[in-house]
DOVO-161835 format. One record per residue: residue number from 1; residue in one letter; x, z, y of N, C-alpha, C, O in turn. Coordinates in steps of 0.1 Angstrom, whole numbers, plus 2048, in hexadecimal, padded with zeros to 3 digits. Atoms other than C-alpha are relative to their C-alpha. Last residue first. Example, Ala and Ser with C-alpha at 12.3 -4.5 7.8 and 13.67 -1.06 7.14 Angstrom:
BEGIN
k|r|nxx|nzz|nyy|caxx|cazz|cayy|cxx|czz|cyy|oxx|ozz|oyy
2|S|7F7|800|7F5|889|847|7F5|7F8|808|80B|7FD|809|816
1|A|809|800|7F4|87B|84E|7D3|809|800|80C|813|807|80C
//
This chain:
BEGIN
k|r|nxx|nzz|nyy|caxx|cazz|cayy|cxx|czz|cyy|oxx|ozz|oyy
250|G|7F7|7F9|80D|85B|8BD|86B|802|80D|806|808|816|7FF
249|L|80C|7F1|809|83E|8AC|889|80A|808|7F7|804|813|7F7
248|L|803|7FE|7F9|858|89E|8A0|7F8|80A|7F7|7F8|816|7F5
247|V|7F4|7F6|7F6|874|895|887|7F7|80C|80B|7FC|817|80C
246|D|7FF|7FC|811|858|884|86D|806|80A|808|803|816|807
245|T|80D|7FC|803|849|86F|88D|803|813|7F6|7FC|81D|7F5
244|V|804|800|7EF|86A|863|89D|7F9|80A|7FD|7FD|815|800
243|L|7F0|7F7|804|876|859|871|7FA|80C|810|7F8|817|80D
242|M|800|7FB|808|853|848|873|809|809|7FE|806|814|7F9
241|V|807|7FB|7FE|85C|832|896|7F7|811|7F3|7F3|81B|7F9
240|C|7FB|7F6|7F8|87B|82F|884|7F3|808|80A|7F4|814|80C
239|F|7F6|7FA|806|86F|81B|868|804|80C|806|805|817|800
238|G|80A|7F6|805|853|80B|87E|803|80A|7F4|7FB|810|7EE
237|V|807|802|7F6|86E|7F8|894|7F2|80D|7F9|7EF|817|7FF
236|L|7FC|7F2|7F7|882|7F9|87A|7FB|802|807|800|80D|809
235|L|804|7EE|809|867|7E5|867|806|804|801|806|80D|7F8
234|A|80A|7FA|800|860|7CF|884|805|80A|7F9|804|816|7FC
233|Y|806|7F0|7F9|882|7C8|889|7F8|808|7FF|7FA|814|801
232|T|7F7|7F3|804|885|7B6|86A|803|80F|80C|803|81C|80B
231|A|803|7FC|80B|863|7A4|86E|80A|810|7FE|808|81C|7FD
230|G|80F|7F8|7FA|870|794|890|7FB|80B|7F1|800|816|7F4
229|R|7F9|7FB|7F7|88B|783|880|7FD|80C|801|801|816|7FB
228|E|7F8|7FA|806|87C|776|85E|807|80C|809|80C|816|803
227|S|7FD|7F4|7FC|861|76A|870|808|80B|800|807|816|807
226|G|7EE|7FC|7EF|86A|749|865|7F8|80C|805|7F0|805|80B
225|H|80A|80B|7FB|846|746|844|80C|7FB|819|80A|7F7|824
224|A|809|810|808|853|756|829|801|7FB|805|805|7F0|800
223|H|7F2|80B|7FD|86B|775|839|7FA|7EF|7FA|801|7E5|7F9
222|T|7F9|7FA|7F3|848|791|839|809|7F3|809|806|7EE|814
221|E|805|807|7EF|83F|785|81C|801|801|80A|800|7F6|80F
220|P|802|813|801|861|78B|80B|7F4|7FC|801|7F5|7F0|804
219|I|7F1|806|801|863|7AD|815|7F8|7F2|803|7F1|7EC|80B
218|M|7FF|807|7F1|83C|7B4|814|80F|7FC|807|80F|7F7|813
217|E|80B|805|804|83A|7B5|7E4|7FC|7FB|818|7F7|7F0|81B
216|D|804|80E|810|85A|7B6|7D4|7EC|7FC|80A|7E4|7F3|806
215|S|7F5|80F|805|86D|7C9|7EC|7FB|7FC|7F9|802|7F6|7F1
214|I|800|807|7F8|84A|7E2|7FE|80F|7F3|800|811|7EA|808
213|V|80D|807|7F6|838|7E4|7E5|808|800|80A|806|7F5|80E
212|Y|800|80E|80F|859|7F1|7C8|7F3|7F7|80D|7F5|7EB|80D
211|L|7EC|80D|7FB|865|808|7E6|7FE|7F2|7FB|803|7E7|7FE
210|M|804|804|7F3|837|817|7E7|813|7FC|808|816|7F9|813
209|T|80D|813|800|83A|815|7C0|802|7FC|812|803|7F1|816
208|G|800|807|80A|85A|829|7BC|7FA|7F4|808|7FD|7E9|80D
207|G|7F8|80D|7F1|84C|846|7DB|808|7F4|7F7|80D|7EF|801
206|A|804|801|7F7|836|850|7C4|805|7F7|808|803|7EC|80C
205|F|809|80F|806|845|84E|7A8|7F7|7FC|80A|7F0|7F2|808
204|A|7F7|80B|80B|861|867|7B8|7F6|7F3|7FC|7F9|7E8|800
203|L|7F6|803|7F5|847|881|7C5|807|7F3|7FD|7FF|7E9|7FB
202|A|807|80B|7FC|832|87F|7A1|807|7FA|80A|80A|7EE|809
201|F|7FF|80D|80E|856|88B|78E|7F5|7EE|80E|7F8|7E3|813
200|P|7F0|807|802|85D|8A6|7A8|800|7F0|803|804|7E7|80C
199|L|7FB|803|7FA|839|8B4|7A6|809|7F2|801|806|7E7|800
198|I|7FD|80D|7FF|834|8B4|77E|803|7F6|813|806|7EA|814
197|A|7F5|800|804|837|8D2|780|807|7EF|802|811|7E9|806
196|S|7F9|801|7F7|816|8DA|798|816|7F8|7FA|81F|7F5|802
195|A|7FC|804|808|7FC|8CB|77E|80F|805|807|819|7FE|803
194|M|807|7FB|80E|7D9|8D3|78B|80F|800|7F9|80D|804|7ED
193|S|807|7F9|7FE|7E5|8C8|7AF|7FF|80A|7F0|804|815|7EE
192|V|7F4|7F4|7FB|7FE|8B0|7A9|7FC|80F|7FF|803|817|7FC
191|A|7F8|7FE|80E|7DC|89D|794|811|809|804|817|811|7FC
190|F|7FF|7FA|80A|7C7|8A6|7AB|809|802|7F4|80C|80B|7EC
189|Y|806|7EA|7F8|7D4|89B|7C8|803|80B|7F6|80C|813|7F5
188|G|7F4|7FB|800|7E4|879|7B7|7FD|80D|807|804|817|808
187|I|7F7|7F9|80C|7C1|871|7A9|810|80D|805|812|819|802
186|L|808|7F2|807|7AE|87A|7CB|80D|800|7F4|816|808|7F3
185|T|801|7F7|7F7|7C3|858|7DE|802|811|7F4|80B|816|7EE
184|G|7EA|7FB|804|7C8|846|7C0|802|808|808|80B|811|805
183|V|807|7FB|80E|79A|847|7C6|811|804|7FA|815|80E|7F4
182|V|805|7F0|7FE|7A0|842|7E9|7FE|805|7F1|7F8|810|7EF
181|E|7F3|7F5|7F8|7B9|824|7E2|7F8|80F|802|7FE|819|801
180|V|7F9|803|805|79D|80E|7D1|809|814|805|809|820|803
179|L|801|7F5|802|785|81C|7EC|80C|7FF|7F8|814|807|7FC
178|G|7FB|7F6|7F9|798|7FF|7FC|7F7|80E|7F5|801|815|7F1
177|T|7EE|7FE|7FF|79A|7E3|7E0|801|80C|808|809|813|803
176|I|800|7F9|809|76F|7EE|7E0|813|7FF|7FD|819|809|7F9
175|M|802|7F2|7FE|76E|7E4|803|802|80C|7F2|804|818|7F3
174|A|7F6|7FA|7FB|781|7C3|802|7F9|814|803|7FF|81D|807
173|C|7F3|809|80F|766|7B2|7E6|80D|811|808|811|81B|802
172|V|808|7F6|807|745|7C3|7FB|80E|802|7F4|811|80A|7EA
171|F|7F8|7F9|7F8|757|7AD|81D|802|811|7EE|80A|81B|7ED
170|T|7F2|7FE|800|75A|794|801|804|80C|80B|80F|811|80C
169|R|7FB|7FE|813|738|798|7F0|80E|800|806|815|807|7FF
168|A|805|7F3|803|726|796|819|80A|805|7EE|80B|811|7EB
167|P|7F5|7F4|7FA|73C|77C|824|7FE|80A|7FA|807|811|7F6
166|T|80A|7FF|7F3|731|763|808|804|80E|808|80A|817|803
165|V|805|7EE|806|74D|75B|7ED|7F9|803|819|7FD|803|825
164|G|808|7F9|803|755|736|7F0|7F5|808|7FE|7EA|805|7FA
163|A|803|7FE|80F|77A|738|7E7|7EB|7FB|7FA|7E6|7FA|7EF
162|A|800|80E|802|77F|738|80E|7FD|7F9|7ED|7F9|7ED|7EA
161|L|808|80A|7FB|76F|74F|817|806|7F6|7F5|802|7EF|7EC
160|M|811|7FF|806|782|763|7FA|7F9|7F9|804|7F3|7F2|7FC
159|P|800|808|80F|7A3|755|805|7F4|802|800|7EC|7F9|805
158|G|7FC|80C|7FC|79E|75D|830|7FF|7FA|7F0|7F8|7F0|7EF
157|I|80D|805|803|792|782|826|803|7F0|7FC|7FF|7EB|7F1
156|I|803|7FE|806|7B5|792|816|7EF|7F5|7FE|7E9|7F0|7F4
155|V|7FC|809|808|7CA|78A|82F|7FC|7FC|7F7|800|7F2|7F2
154|M|804|80F|7F7|7B8|7A2|846|7FF|7F6|7FC|7F5|7EF|7FE
153|G|813|801|800|7B3|7BE|82F|7FD|7F8|805|7F1|7F3|805
152|E|805|80E|812|7DE|7B7|826|7EC|803|7FC|7E6|801|7F1
151|P|7FF|80A|7FA|7DF|7C1|84D|7FA|7F7|7EB|7F4|7EE|7E5
150|I|80F|808|7F5|7CC|7E0|84D|806|7EF|7FF|7FF|7E7|804
149|N|80C|805|805|7DC|7E9|828|7F9|7FA|80B|7F0|7F2|80A
148|Q|7FE|80D|80E|800|7F2|833|7F2|7F5|803|7F1|7EB|80A
147|L|7F5|810|7F9|7F7|808|852|801|7F3|7FA|7FD|7E7|7FD
146|A|80C|80A|7F1|7DF|817|83D|805|7F9|804|805|7ED|802
145|I|808|80A|80A|7FB|81F|826|7F6|7FB|800|7F2|7F1|7FA
144|G|7F5|80E|805|815|82C|83F|7FB|7F7|7F5|800|7EC|7F1
143|G|7FD|80E|7F0|7FD|841|84F|807|7F9|800|809|7F1|809
142|A|807|805|7FC|7F7|854|82B|7FB|7F7|80A|7F3|7EE|809
141|I|7FF|804|811|81B|85C|826|7F1|7F7|7FD|7F2|7EC|7F9
140|I|7F5|80A|800|81C|867|848|803|7FA|7F6|80E|7F4|7F6
139|L|80D|807|7FD|7F8|87F|840|80E|7F1|808|80A|7E7|80D
138|A|80C|806|806|80B|88D|825|7F8|7F5|807|7F2|7EC|802
137|Q|7FB|812|80C|82C|88F|836|7F7|7FC|7F7|7FA|7F2|7F1
136|S|7F8|80A|7F4|818|8A9|854|804|7F5|7F2|7FC|7ED|7ED
135|V|80B|80A|7F7|805|8BC|835|804|7F4|809|802|7E8|805
134|D|7FF|803|7EE|81F|8C9|822|7F8|7F4|803|7F8|7E8|801
133|G|7FF|7F6|7F7|80F|8D3|802|802|800|80D|7FB|805|816
132|A|7F6|7F4|801|81D|8BF|7E7|800|80B|80B|80A|812|80E
131|G|7FD|7F1|806|7FB|8B8|7DC|80F|805|801|813|80F|7FA
130|F|80C|7F9|7FD|7F3|8A3|7FD|803|810|7F7|803|81C|7FA
129|G|7FD|7FB|7F3|810|888|7F9|7F8|80E|803|7FF|815|80A
128|V|7EE|7FD|804|809|87E|7D1|802|80C|811|802|818|811
127|G|800|7EB|806|7E7|87D|7E4|809|807|7FE|80B|812|803
126|A|805|801|7F2|7F4|85A|7FB|7FF|80D|7F9|806|816|7FB
125|A|7F5|7F9|7FC|80C|854|7DC|7FC|80A|80F|803|812|815
124|I|7FE|7F0|803|7E8|855|7C8|80F|7FE|807|815|808|802
123|G|80A|7F6|7F7|7DB|836|7E4|805|814|7F7|803|81F|7FB
122|E|7FA|7FE|7ED|801|822|7E4|7F2|80B|800|7F2|815|807
121|P|7EE|7F6|801|7F9|822|7B7|803|808|80F|806|814|810
120|L|7FB|7F4|807|7D4|816|7B7|80C|80A|807|80D|814|80E
119|N|7FC|7FB|7FA|7DD|7FB|7D5|7FB|80D|7FC|7FB|816|804
118|H|7F6|7FC|7F6|7E8|7E5|7BE|7FA|809|808|804|811|806
117|I|7F5|7F9|808|7D1|7E6|7A6|80C|807|808|811|812|808
116|A|809|7F2|803|7B0|7DE|7BF|812|808|7F5|816|814|7F6
115|I|7FC|7F4|7F1|7CA|7C3|7D0|7F7|80B|7FB|7FA|815|801
114|A|7F2|7FA|7FB|7CC|7B2|7AC|7FE|80A|80B|801|816|80A
113|T|7F7|7F7|807|7AE|7B6|7A6|80F|803|800|816|80D|800
112|V|80A|7EF|7F2|799|7A9|7C9|80A|807|7F0|80E|812|7F2
111|F|7FA|7FA|7F4|7AE|787|7BA|801|80B|806|80A|80F|80D
110|L|7F7|800|804|7A5|786|793|80A|806|811|813|80F|813
109|L|800|7F6|80A|783|786|7A0|80E|809|7FE|80F|815|801
108|V|806|7F9|7FA|788|767|7B5|7FF|812|7FB|807|819|801
107|K|7F9|806|7F7|797|752|79A|801|811|80A|808|81A|808
106|S|7EF|7F7|803|780|75F|789|80A|7FF|805|80D|80B|808
105|L|803|7F0|7FF|761|754|79F|80D|80B|7F2|811|816|7F0
104|N|80F|800|809|76B|730|79C|805|80C|802|811|80F|803
103|A|7FF|7F3|805|782|722|7BC|7F6|802|7FB|7EB|7FE|7FF
102|N|801|806|809|772|6FB|7C7|80A|810|7F0|80A|80F|7E3
101|K|80C|7FC|809|76A|706|7E6|801|7FE|7EC|7F8|802|7E5
100|H|808|7FF|7F9|790|70F|7F5|7F2|801|7F0|7F2|808|7E6
99|S|812|800|80A|7A5|70E|7D4|7F6|7F7|80A|7F1|7EC|808
98|E|7FF|809|807|7C2|710|7EE|7F9|7F2|7FC|7F8|7E7|7FF
97|T|809|80A|7F3|7BA|728|7FE|802|7FA|801|801|7F5|80C
96|D|811|807|7FA|7B7|733|7DD|7FA|7FD|811|7EF|7FC|816
95|A|808|80B|808|7DA|72C|7D4|7F2|805|802|7EA|7FB|801
94|G|7FD|80C|7FE|7EC|739|7F4|7F6|7F5|7F1|7F2|7E9|7F0
93|V|801|806|7F7|7DE|75B|7F1|806|7EF|802|7FC|7EA|808
92|L|808|809|800|7EA|763|7CD|7F1|7FC|809|7E6|7F8|804
91|R|7F9|80A|803|80A|768|7CB|7F0|7FC|7FE|7ED|7F1|7F9
90|H|7F9|812|7F8|80E|777|7E9|7FF|7FA|7EF|809|7F3|7EC
89|L|809|803|7EE|7ED|792|7E1|80A|7F2|804|806|7E8|809
88|H|80E|7F7|7EF|7F7|79A|7C1|804|7FC|808|810|7F9|809
87|P|7F4|7FF|7F3|800|792|79C|7F7|803|811|7EC|806|815
86|V|80B|804|7F9|7E8|7A2|77D|80E|803|807|816|80C|807
85|L|80A|807|806|7FD|7A7|75E|7F6|7F9|80D|7EF|7EE|80B
84|K|805|806|80B|81D|7A5|769|7F5|7FC|7F8|7F3|7F2|7F0
83|D|803|806|7F3|817|7B8|792|808|7F3|7EB|807|7E7|7EF
82|I|807|80A|7F8|80F|7D0|77B|801|7F3|804|7F7|7EC|800
81|L|809|807|806|82B|7D6|766|7F9|7FD|808|7FC|7F2|80D
80|N|7FF|80C|807|840|7D1|786|7FA|7FD|7ED|7FA|7F2|7E8
79|L|80B|80D|7F6|826|7ED|795|80C|7F5|7F8|806|7EE|7F0
78|C|80D|805|806|833|806|777|7F7|7F7|805|7ED|7F3|7FF
77|L|809|804|807|853|7FE|77A|7F5|7FF|7F9|7F2|7F8|7EF
76|A|7FD|810|802|85D|805|79B|7FA|7FB|7F5|7F0|7F5|7F7
75|G|80F|806|7FD|842|828|796|80A|7F1|805|802|7E7|806
74|A|812|7FE|805|85A|832|779|7FA|7F8|80A|7F7|7ED|806
73|F|802|80C|809|87A|822|78B|7F3|803|7FA|7E9|7FB|7FD
72|I|7FE|80B|7F9|877|841|7A8|7FC|7EE|7FA|7F5|7E6|7FF
71|G|812|800|7F8|865|859|793|802|7F1|80B|7FA|7E8|80E
70|A|80C|805|808|888|855|77E|7F5|7FE|802|7EE|7F6|7FB
69|V|7FD|812|801|8A0|856|7A0|7F3|7FD|7F1|7EB|7F4|7F2
68|T|804|808|7F9|88D|876|7A7|801|7F1|7FC|7F8|7E8|7FC
67|I|809|802|801|891|889|785|7F6|7F4|80F|7EC|7EE|80E
66|L|800|804|80E|8B3|889|785|7F4|7F9|7FD|7F4|7EE|7F8
65|L|7F9|809|7FD|8B9|890|7A8|7FC|7F9|7F1|7FB|7EC|7F1
64|G|803|800|7FB|8A5|8AF|7A2|806|7F0|807|800|7EC|811
63|F|7FF|810|800|8B4|8B9|785|7FB|7F9|80B|7FE|7EE|807
62|K|7F4|806|801|8BA|8DE|792|801|7ED|7FC|809|7E5|801
61|G|7F9|7FC|808|89D|8DD|7A8|80E|7FF|7FA|817|7F9|800
60|G|7F9|803|813|887|8C2|7AA|806|80B|7FA|805|80D|7EE
59|Y|807|7FC|80D|872|8CD|7C4|809|7FF|7F0|809|803|7E4
58|D|804|7F5|7FA|88B|8C5|7E0|7FD|809|7F8|804|813|7F6
57|L|7EE|7F5|806|897|8A6|7CF|800|80F|805|80A|816|801
56|S|7F9|803|80F|872|896|7D0|807|80F|7FB|806|819|7F5
55|P|805|7EE|80B|86C|8A9|7F3|805|7FB|7F6|810|7FF|7F3
54|L|7F8|7F0|803|88B|888|7F9|7FC|80E|7FF|802|818|7FB
53|I|7FB|804|80A|873|86B|7E6|80D|80D|804|813|814|7FC
52|L|7FF|801|80F|852|875|7F7|80B|7FE|7FA|808|801|7EE
51|G|80B|7FC|801|853|876|81D|7F7|804|7EF|7ED|80B|7ED
50|L|802|7F5|7F3|872|86F|82E|7F2|80A|7F3|7F1|816|7F1
49|V|7F1|7F7|803|87B|854|812|7FA|810|801|7F8|819|7F9
48|A|7F9|803|80D|856|840|80C|80A|80D|800|807|817|7FA
47|A|80A|7F9|80F|84B|84A|825|803|804|7FD|808|80F|7FD
46|A|7FA|7EF|7FF|869|83B|83A|7F5|80C|7FA|7F8|818|7F6
45|L|7F1|7FF|806|864|81E|825|801|805|804|805|80E|7FC
44|M|802|7FD|810|840|81D|829|806|807|7F9|803|80F|7F0
43|V|80A|7F0|7FF|83E|81F|852|802|801|7F1|800|80D|7EE
42|G|7F6|7F9|800|856|7FE|84C|7FF|811|807|807|819|80B
41|A|7ED|800|80B|84B|7EB|83A|805|80D|804|80A|815|7FD
40|A|807|7FE|80E|827|7EA|852|80C|80C|7F4|80E|818|7F1
39|F|805|7F7|7F7|83E|7E1|86F|7F9|80A|7F7|7FE|815|7F5
38|S|7F2|7FB|804|842|7C7|852|806|80E|806|80E|815|800
37|L|7FD|7FD|817|822|7C1|84B|80F|807|800|814|810|7F8
36|V|806|7F8|7FC|815|7BD|879|802|807|7E9|7FC|80E|7E2
35|I|7FC|7F9|7F8|836|7A3|87D|7FA|80F|7F7|802|817|7F2
34|D|7F0|7FD|804|82C|792|861|804|80C|7FF|806|814|7F6
33|S|806|801|80B|804|78B|869|80E|80C|7FD|80E|818|7FC
32|F|808|7EF|7FD|80F|786|88D|801|809|7F3|807|814|7F4
31|K|7F9|7FC|7FA|829|768|882|7F9|814|803|7FE|820|802
30|H|7F4|7FE|804|812|75E|866|806|809|806|805|814|802
29|S|7F8|807|801|7F2|756|880|80B|808|7F6|80C|813|7FB
28|I|7F6|7F4|7F9|7D1|76A|87E|811|7F1|7F4|813|7EC|7E8
27|K|7F2|813|7FB|7B9|745|87B|80B|80C|801|813|808|809
26|K|7F7|803|80A|79F|761|86C|807|7F4|801|808|7E9|7FA
25|F|7F8|80C|7FA|79A|777|88B|80E|7F5|7F2|81A|7F5|7F0
24|A|7FD|801|7F0|77B|788|889|80A|7F7|7FE|807|7EB|7FD
23|F|80F|80E|7FA|776|784|863|808|7FD|810|810|7F5|813
22|G|805|80D|808|79B|792|859|7F4|7F7|808|7F4|7ED|80F
21|I|7FF|803|7FA|793|7B0|873|806|7F5|7FC|806|7ED|806
20|L|804|7FC|7FC|781|7BD|85C|7FF|7F3|812|7F7|7EC|818
19|S|80A|810|80B|78D|7B7|840|7FD|7FF|810|805|7F6|814
18|G|801|80F|7FD|7AB|7CB|855|7FF|7F7|7FA|806|7ED|7F8
17|F|7FB|803|7F2|790|7E8|85A|806|7EE|802|801|7E4|807
16|I|807|802|7F9|78A|7E7|835|800|7FD|811|800|7F1|815
15|T|7FE|812|80B|7AE|7E7|825|7ED|7FF|80B|7EE|7F8|815
14|A|7F4|805|7FE|7B4|809|83F|7F9|7F2|7FE|7F6|7EA|807
13|G|807|80A|7F6|78E|814|833|80F|7FD|80B|80C|7FF|816
12|G|806|80F|805|7A0|81C|816|7FB|7FC|807|7FA|7F0|806
11|V|7FE|809|80A|7B7|834|824|7FF|7F7|7FA|808|7F0|7F6
10|G|7F8|809|7F6|7A7|840|83B|807|7F9|7FB|807|7ED|7FE
9|L|80E|80D|7F8|78D|84D|81F|806|7FA|80C|7FE|7F2|812
8|A|806|804|807|7AC|85E|80F|7F4|7ED|804|7F2|7E1|804
7|T|7FB|80D|804|7B2|870|82C|800|7F4|7F7|7FF|7EA|7FD
6|L|7F9|80C|7F6|796|87B|831|808|7F9|7FF|807|7ED|7FD
5|L|807|80E|7FF|791|886|80E|7FF|7F8|80A|800|7EC|808
4|V|803|808|80E|7B1|899|80D|7F6|7F7|7FF|7FA|7EB|7FF
3|L|7EF|80C|7FF|7AA|8AA|82D|7FE|7F5|7F8|7F6|7ED|7F9
2|E|805|809|7F9|78A|8B5|81A|803|7FA|809|7FF|7EE|80B
1|M|801|808|802|79D|8CA|807|7F7|7F1|802|7F6|7E7|7FB
//
């Protein structure tokens, strides 16, 4: 349990760490952020497949394939529904940046809420990994999610400051979005621990949410600023790093 809690704090803390970088380097180039985010996408892709989807097949038994496919689509549809209710980061950054001081508080709150809502399923994915009982795989999944949180934390700072939010309140908002992932990690862990029968579906569901985030959010964002070639190779590097890590720890 202590390891789960420490990992949850690490996953959430990665967003806060990224926000500190955002304060220090307010003018981060698109190329740099795209490369980092693409590497994180590769890490998350490997973590989703190796740490969540394949174990779901193993735990599913006779109906493993059906359960896994259903779980993947359920996770993706869940985030799709969230996207319809609350727009995500790449739909808000540009709008908030251009509004500058004239942005009202409701738009800033929407901005923070969107990030927080999307962070919850990512935290649940990390917690479900621990619920499966494979600590090494769980740490790989959590590491991939944490790595993705760093560039996300970096890019939320500028728009909030431009909207007129004070640095102190901006940092508090970043902390809140990180704490949501801590809560999500604990929810995922306890849910699977208390009801092991849902483990195969929960693993696939978590994998589906990660695949959705990668395809719908991360890859389009990293290919939107002219750095798609470097972003593609960064994704491959991230995937291979996690593949090698999984083999060495397996």
